[in-house]
C-alpha positions in Angstrom: -14.8 -18.4 16.1 -16.0 -22.0 15.6 -14.4 -22.8 19.0 -17.8 -22.4 20.8 -19.6 -24.3 18.1 -17.2 -27.2 18.3 -17.4 -27.2 22.1 -21.2 -27.8 22.1 -21.0 -29.9 19.0 -19.9 -33.6 18.7 -17.0 -32.2 16.7 -15.0 -31.9 19.9 -14.7 -35.7 19.5 -12.2 -35.4 16.7 -11.1 -31.9 17.4 -9.9 -31.8 21.0 -7.3 -29.3 20.0 -9.9 -26.6 19.4 -11.4 -27.2 22.8 -8.0 -26.9 24.3 -7.4 -23.6 22.5 
């Protein structure tokens, strides 16, 4: 899933929920 992508991407800035998941 995009979970990993978001983790290493700056997206985690506005999508902390994904990192939490």
